[in-house]
C-alpha positions in Angstrom: -78.9 -49.0 22.4 -76.9 -52.3 22.4 -73.2 -52.3 21.5 -72.9 -54.8 18.6 -69.1 -54.6 18.3 -67.1 -57.7 18.8 -63.7 -57.1 20.4 -61.2 -59.9 19.7 -57.9 -58.2 20.5 -57.1 -56.1 23.5 -55.8 -53.2 21.5 -59.2 -53.0 19.6 -60.7 -51.8 22.8 -58.9 -48.5 22.3 -60.2 -48.1 18.8 -63.7 -47.5 20.2 -65.9 -45.4 18.0 -67.6 -42.9 20.3 -70.1 -41.8 17.6 -72.0 -45.1 17.6 -72.8 -44.9 21.3 -75.0 -42.8 23.6 -73.8 -40.3 24.8 -72.7 -38.2 21.8 -69.2 -37.1 20.9 -69.4 -33.9 22.9 -70.1 -35.8 26.1 -67.4 -38.4 25.4 -64.8 -35.7 24.8 -65.7 -33.9 28.0 -65.6 -37.2 29.9 -62.2 -38.0 28.6 -60.9 -34.6 29.5 -62.4 -35.0 33.0 -60.8 -38.4 33.5 -57.5 -37.2 32.2 -57.5 -34.3 34.6 -58.3 -36.5 37.6 -55.7 -39.1 36.6 -53.0 -36.4 36.2 -53.8 -34.9 39.6 -53.8 -38.3 41.4 -50.9 -40.0 39.5 -48.6 -37.2 38.5 -44.9 -38.1 38.6 -42.1 -35.7 38.1 -39.8 -38.5 36.9 -41.8 -39.6 33.9 -41.5 -37.8 30.6 -44.6 -35.7 29.8 -45.3 -37.4 26.4 -45.2 -40.8 28.0 -47.3 -39.7 30.9 -50.0 -38.3 28.6 -50.3 -41.6 26.6 -50.3 -43.6 29.7 -53.1 -41.6 31.3 -55.0 -41.7 28.0 -54.8 -45.5 27.9 -56.0 -45.8 31.5 -58.8 -43.3 31.0 -60.0 -45.0 27.8 -59.9 -48.4 29.4 -61.9 -47.2 32.4 -64.5 -45.6 30.1 -64.7 -48.7 27.9 -65.2 -51.0 30.9 -67.9 -48.8 32.4 -69.7 -48.9 29.1 -69.2 -52.6 28.7 -70.5 -53.4 32.2 -73.6 -51.2 32.6 -74.3 -50.1 29.0 -73.9 -46.7 27.4 -77.3 -45.4 28.4 -76.7 -46.1 32.1 -73.2 -44.6 31.9 -74.6 -41.4 30.4 -77.4 -41.2 33.1 -74.9 -41.9 35.9 -72.3 -39.4 34.8 -74.8 -36.7 34.0 -75.8 -36.9 37.6 -72.1 -36.3 38.4 -71.3 -33.4 36.1 -73.5 -30.7 34.6 -75.4 -27.5 35.1 -77.8 -27.2 38.0 -80.1 -24.2 37.9 -79.2 -21.4 40.3 -75.9 -23.1 41.1 -74.0 -23.3 37.8 -71.7 -26.0 36.4 -70.9 -28.5 39.1 -69.5 -32.0 39.5 -69.4 -34.7 42.2 -68.5 -38.4 41.9 -70.6 -39.3 44.9 -73.7 -37.4 44.0 -75.1 -34.2 45.4 -76.7 -33.1 48.7 -79.2 -30.2 49.2 -80.6 -28.2 52.1 -83.5 -30.0 53.7 -85.5 -27.0 54.8 -85.1 -23.2 54.5 -83.9 -21.7 57.8 -83.9 -18.1 59.1 -83.0 -16.0 62.2 -84.4 -12.6 63.1 -82.7 -9.8 65.0 -83.9 -6.2 65.5 -86.0 -6.3 62.3 -83.2 -7.9 60.2 -83.6 -11.5 59.0 -80.8 -13.9 57.9 -82.4 -16.3 55.5 -80.7 -19.5 54.0 -82.9 -20.5 51.1 -81.0 -23.2 49.3 -77.7 -25.1 49.2 -75.9 -27.6 47.0 -73.0 -29.8 48.2 -70.6 -31.9 46.2 -67.3 -33.8 46.8 -65.2 -30.6 46.6 -67.5 -27.7 47.0 -70.5 -26.2 48.9 -72.8 -23.5 47.5 -75.0 -21.9 50.1 -77.5 -19.2 49.2 -78.2 -16.8 52.0 -79.4 -13.2 52.3 -79.7 -10.5 55.0 -83.0 -8.7 54.7 -84.4 -5.7 56.4 -85.6 -2.1 55.8 -82.8 -0.8 58.1 -80.0 -2.2 55.8 -79.6 1.0 53.7 -77.6 4.2 53.6 -75.2 4.9 56.4 -75.2 1.3 57.5 -73.0 0.5 54.5 -71.2 3.9 54.3 -68.2 4.1 56.7 -66.7 7.6 57.5 -63.1 8.1 58.5 -62.6 6.3 61.8 -65.2 3.7 61.2 -64.6 0.1 60.0 -66.6 -2.2 57.8 -67.4 -5.8 58.3 -65.3 -8.2 56.2 -66.8 -11.4 57.6 -67.9 -13.8 54.7 -69.4 -16.4 56.9 -68.1 -19.6 58.5 -69.3 -23.2 58.6 -68.9 -25.0 62.0 -68.8 -28.8 61.9 -70.0 -31.1 64.7 -66.5 -31.5 66.1 -65.9 -27.7 66.2 -63.7 -27.5 63.1 -64.4 -24.4 60.9 -64.6 -24.1 57.2 -65.0 -21.1 54.9 -68.1 -20.8 52.8 -67.5 -22.7 49.6 -65.3 -25.3 51.1 -66.4 -29.0 50.8 -68.4 -30.2 53.7 -67.6 -33.8 54.7 -70.3 -36.3 53.6 -70.5 -37.5 57.3 -71.7 -34.1 58.3 -75.5 -34.0 58.0 -75.9 -30.9 60.3 -73.6 -27.9 60.5 -73.9 -24.3 61.8 -73.5 -21.2 59.6 -72.3 -18.2 61.6 -71.6 -14.6 60.9 -69.9 -12.3 63.4 -71.4 -9.3 61.6 -73.3 -8.6 58.4 -70.9 -8.4 55.4 -70.1 -4.9 54.2 -72.0 -3.1 57.0 -70.3 -0.6 59.3 -69.4 -2.3 62.6 -71.8 -1.4 65.4 -74.5 -0.1 63.0 -76.3 -3.5 62.4 -77.1 -6.6 64.4 -74.2 -9.0 65.0 -73.5 -12.6 66.1 -75.7 -14.7 63.8 -76.0 -18.4 63.9 -78.4 -20.9 62.1 -78.4 -24.7 61.8 -78.3 -26.2 58.3 -79.5 -29.8 57.7 -78.6 -31.6 54.5 -80.1 -34.6 52.6 -79.4 -36.4 49.3 -80.5 -34.5 46.2 -83.8 -35.8 44.9 -83.7 -38.2 42.0 -85.5 -35.8 39.7 -83.1 -32.9 40.2 -82.2 -31.7 36.7 -78.5 -31.7 35.8 -78.2 -30.3 32.3 -75.5 -31.4 30.0 -72.7 -28.8 29.3 -71.5 -28.9 25.7 -68.1 -27.5 24.6 -67.9 -25.3 21.5 -65.2 -22.8 20.9 -66.0 -20.1 18.3 -63.8 -17.5 16.6 -64.1 -13.7 16.7 -64.9 -11.8 13.5 -62.8 -8.8 12.4 -63.8 -5.6 14.2 -66.0 -3.0 12.6 -65.7 0.8 13.2 -68.9 2.2 14.5 -70.3 5.7 14.4 -71.6 7.5 17.4 -74.7 9.5 17.5 -73.8 13.2 18.1 -74.6 14.5 21.6 -75.5 18.0 22.5 -72.7 19.7 24.4 -72.2 23.0 25.9 -69.2 24.7 24.3 -66.5 25.9 26.5 -66.7 29.7 26.7 -63.9 31.6 25.2 -62.1 33.0 28.2 -58.5 34.0 28.8 -56.6 31.1 30.4 -55.6 31.3 34.1 -52.3 32.9 34.9 -49.6 30.3 34.4 -46.2 29.9 32.9 -47.3 28.7 29.5 -45.3 28.9 26.3 -46.7 31.2 23.6 -47.8 28.3 21.4 -49.6 26.4 24.1 -53.0 26.9 22.5 -52.0 25.4 19.1 -52.0 21.7 19.8 -50.3 19.2 17.5 -51.5 15.6 17.9 -48.7 13.1 17.7 -48.9 10.4 15.0 -51.2 7.4 15.8 -49.4 4.6 17.5 -48.9 1.4 15.5 -50.4 -0.7 18.2 -54.1 -1.1 18.7 -56.6 -2.9 20.9 -57.9 -6.4 20.2 -60.9 -8.2 21.7 -61.1 -12.0 21.4 -64.7 -13.3 21.8 -65.2 -17.0 22.4 -68.3 -19.1 23.2 -66.4 -21.6 25.3 -69.4 -23.8 26.3 -73.2 -23.8 26.4 -76.1 -25.4 28.1 -79.5 -26.3 26.7 -82.3 -26.2 29.2 -86.0 -27.0 28.8 -86.8 -23.5 27.7 -83.6 -21.9 26.4 -79.8 -21.7 26.2 -77.1 -20.4 28.5 -73.8 -19.4 26.8 -70.4 -19.0 28.4 -68.9 -16.0 26.6 -65.2 -15.2 27.2 -63.9 -11.8 26.3 -60.1 -11.5 26.3 -58.8 -8.0 25.7 -55.3 -6.9 24.7 -54.2 -3.3 24.5 -50.9 -1.3 24.9 -49.5 -0.2 28.2 -50.7 3.3 29.1 -54.1 2.8 27.5 -57.4 2.1 29.1 -60.1 0.0 27.5 -63.9 -0.2 28.1 -66.2 -2.8 26.7 -69.9 -2.6 26.7 -72.6 -5.2 27.6 -72.8 -8.1 25.2 -75.8 -8.1 22.9 -77.2 -11.1 21.0 -79.1 -10.9 17.7 -80.8 -13.6 15.7 -80.4 -14.3 12.0 -83.2 -11.8 11.3 -81.4 -9.0 13.1 -83.7 -9.1 16.1 -82.1 -8.4 19.5 -82.7 -11.1 22.1 -83.8 -10.4 25.6 -81.0 -11.6 27.9 -80.7 -12.7 31.5 -77.3 -13.0 33.2 -77.6 -15.9 35.7 -75.1 -15.8 38.6 -72.7 -18.6 39.2 -73.5 -20.3 35.9 -69.9 -20.7 35.0 -66.5 -20.3 36.6 -64.8 -16.9 36.4 -62.5 -16.4 33.4 -58.7 -16.8 33.8 -56.8 -13.7 33.0 -55.0 -14.3 29.7 -51.2 -13.8 29.4 -49.9 -10.6 27.7 -48.4 -11.5 24.4 -45.4 -9.1 24.8 -44.0 -6.8 27.5 -45.7 -3.6 26.3 -49.2 -5.1 26.4 -52.0 -5.4 29.0 -54.3 -8.4 28.9 -57.6 -8.8 30.8 -60.3 -11.4 30.7 -64.1 -11.5 31.4 -66.6 -14.3 31.6 -70.3 -13.8 30.9 -73.3 -16.1 31.2 -75.9 -15.2 28.6 -79.3 -16.8 29.0 -82.2 -16.5 26.5 -85.3 -18.4 25.3 -85.0 -20.8 22.4 -88.6 -20.7 21.1 -88.8 -19.5 17.5 -85.1 -18.8 17.5 -83.7 -17.9 14.1 -80.1 -19.3 13.9 -77.3 -18.6 13.7 -76.9 -15.9 16.4 -74.5 -13.0 16.4 -73.0 -11.8 19.6 -71.8 -8.2 19.6 -69.5 -6.3 22.0 -68.6 -2.7 21.5 -65.3 -1.2 22.9 -63.5 2.1 23.1 -60.0 2.9 24.2 -58.6 5.9 26.0 -55.1 6.8 25.0 -52.7 9.5 26.2 -53.3 12.7 24.4 -49.6 13.2 23.7 -49.9 16.6 22.2 -46.8 18.8 21.7 -48.6 21.7 23.5 -48.2 22.6 27.1 -48.8 22.4 30.0 -48.6 18.7 30.7 -50.1 19.3 34.1 -51.6 22.3 35.8 -52.4 23.4 39.3 -55.2 25.6 40.6 -55.2 27.1 44.1 -58.5 27.7 45.8 -59.5 29.4 49.0 -62.6 27.8 50.6 -62.3 29.7 54.0 -65.8 31.1 53.7 -67.6 27.8 52.9 -69.5 25.7 55.4 -70.2 22.0 54.9 -72.6 21.8 51.9 -71.6 25.1 50.6 -70.5 25.6 47.0 -68.1 28.0 45.3 -68.8 28.9 41.7 -65.5 29.0 39.8 -66.2 29.3 36.0 -62.4 29.2 35.5 -60.8 28.1 32.3 -57.5 26.3 32.4 -55.3 24.6 29.8 -54.1 21.0 29.7 -51.9 19.9 26.8 -53.2 22.8 24.7 -56.9 21.9 25.4 -59.2 24.2 27.3 -61.4 22.9 30.1 -63.5 24.8 32.6 -63.7 24.3 36.3 -67.3 25.0 37.1 -67.6 24.6 40.9 -66.2 23.2 44.1 -68.4 22.0 46.9 -67.4 21.3 50.5 -69.0 18.0 51.4 -68.8 16.0 54.7 -65.3 14.6 54.9 -64.2 16.0 51.5 -64.7 17.9 48.3 -66.7 17.7 45.1 -65.4 19.4 41.9 -67.3 19.7 38.6 -65.4 20.3 35.4 -66.5 20.8 31.7 -64.4 19.3 29.0 -64.5 19.4 25.2 -62.4 19.3 22.1 -59.7 16.5 21.8 -59.7 16.1 25.6 -62.0 13.3 26.9 -60.6 12.5 30.3 -58.0 13.7 32.8 -56.9 12.9 36.3 -57.4 15.3 39.2 -56.2 15.2 42.9 -56.4 17.6 45.9 -52.8 17.8 47.1 -53.8 18.7 50.7 -56.3 15.7 50.9 -55.1 12.5 52.6 -57.5 10.5 50.5 -59.3 7.4 51.6 -61.3 7.0 48.4 -62.7 8.9 45.5 -64.5 8.5 42.3 -66.9 10.1 39.8 -64.3 10.5 37.0 -66.5 9.7 34.1 -64.8 8.3 31.0 -66.5 10.5 28.4 -68.2 7.5 26.6 -71.5 7.2 28.4 -71.2 10.4 30.4 -71.8 14.0 29.1 -68.8 16.4 28.9 -69.5 17.6 32.5 -67.5 15.5 34.8 -67.7 15.2 38.6 -64.8 14.4 40.9 -65.3 13.4 44.5 -62.5 13.3 47.1 -62.8 11.9 50.7 -60.1 12.9 53.1 -59.0 11.2 56.3 -57.3 14.4 57.6 -59.8 16.4 59.7 -60.7 19.2 59.9 -60.7 19.7 56.2 -58.1 22.1 54.8 -59.8 25.3 53.5 -57.0 26.3 51.2 -56.4 23.6 48.6 -54.6 23.0 45.4 -56.2 21.0 42.5 -53.7 19.1 40.3 -54.8 18.2 36.8 -52.7 15.8 34.7 -52.7 12.8 32.4 -54.8 14.1 29.6 -56.5 11.4 27.6 -58.6 11.2 24.4 -61.1 8.5 23.4 -61.0 6.6 20.2 -64.1 5.8 18.1 -66.0 2.7 19.2 -65.3 -0.6 17.5 -67.7 -3.5 17.2 -66.6 -7.1 17.7 -68.8 -10.0 16.8 -68.9 -13.8 16.9 -71.4 -16.2 15.5 -72.9 -19.1 17.4 -75.2 -22.0 16.7 -75.9 -25.1 18.9 -75.1 -27.4 16.0 
């Protein structure tokens, strides 16, 4: 498309109408933002006033963009810059002023039945993305499970240049380096000594082919709809048997709970489709989920789901590295927690009924805060007769903030203990520790949303031999709120 504007005054160059040119406004806006960012980074001065600096950078950026369009034409500018910035399949959103380089050939190394395979790579001015994998039937089980006294491999790989300099994976590899070595002292996350070590392969790079697809990234910020309370389907639960509580110093009214008034604060999810990519066969959306909730609460959000205008749920893929990780939002006041997530949602565009609705469900877990006692309880157990793998049936009912829960069993496992508890009523979650255990890890504390009322707690202890007389401490009773549904609409137009 030929630009037919006649520019008679210098200032008219900066009244350029982007909508009459190719690329479109989305691309021009993105380009301006990119140029502004680069100019700020390269020409930032602490002595200049911010407002003056912004207008100065804007003028320079617009002048540079105008001259580029004037010299080589808008179509060529678009084609050139699209090669510099966009989405490359399997590598995500990337940019490079001097073009891209790729891995010339797949390389591999084999040791003791394990193979290091480097299948692909993409290099730019300020990054390198190298796809590698360790493959082998022996890379299972205890190879990744350290026990007390063992150490895991934390090596993430190193790039060695021709002059011996070393770079971390992800760092930019100088354009002058056409051959480098990728080395691993050990296989990441494996237990040291349980898998082959000292890996090294040579990587050869070449310019990216001219036909490599670099898809345009379009910016579009959406707004979250008000939340909707959702109803859960009832689940079958085994009621807690009516048994007398364990002996403890409880006040007489401990079994008559009184729930404190609901707090004025509540959780809030902010859903935004920040940017999206249209490929030959579908779309990839960058969904940001910012969550805000009061201190002392815990929030869980489910997997995003996408529905078309007819109410049909779309089949989603979640491509890795499609977009950068989300920045954690700032809490809006001192009593608030803020978290951020970034999702890449990919789906086919054939026969797509627009607009789409993205749905995310959330629940919060809040302190029970009942007037009843005890606020915490301890249970002493004697496991002297147990061998490793043995189980002691407890079937013991205890009270926590006026709610009954049943300790069903305790099992002596290698390097620790496993306790199973049954919960019901207002209580959905609580914390448990073994006071005699010098813990090196633990888990299994289900949050009562996806899990049934039977919860399993695992404790791994560094102190050996394991104590056979232990004390369980139960505390921080929590209840779960009803799920809330958050939605946002999206359309490519």
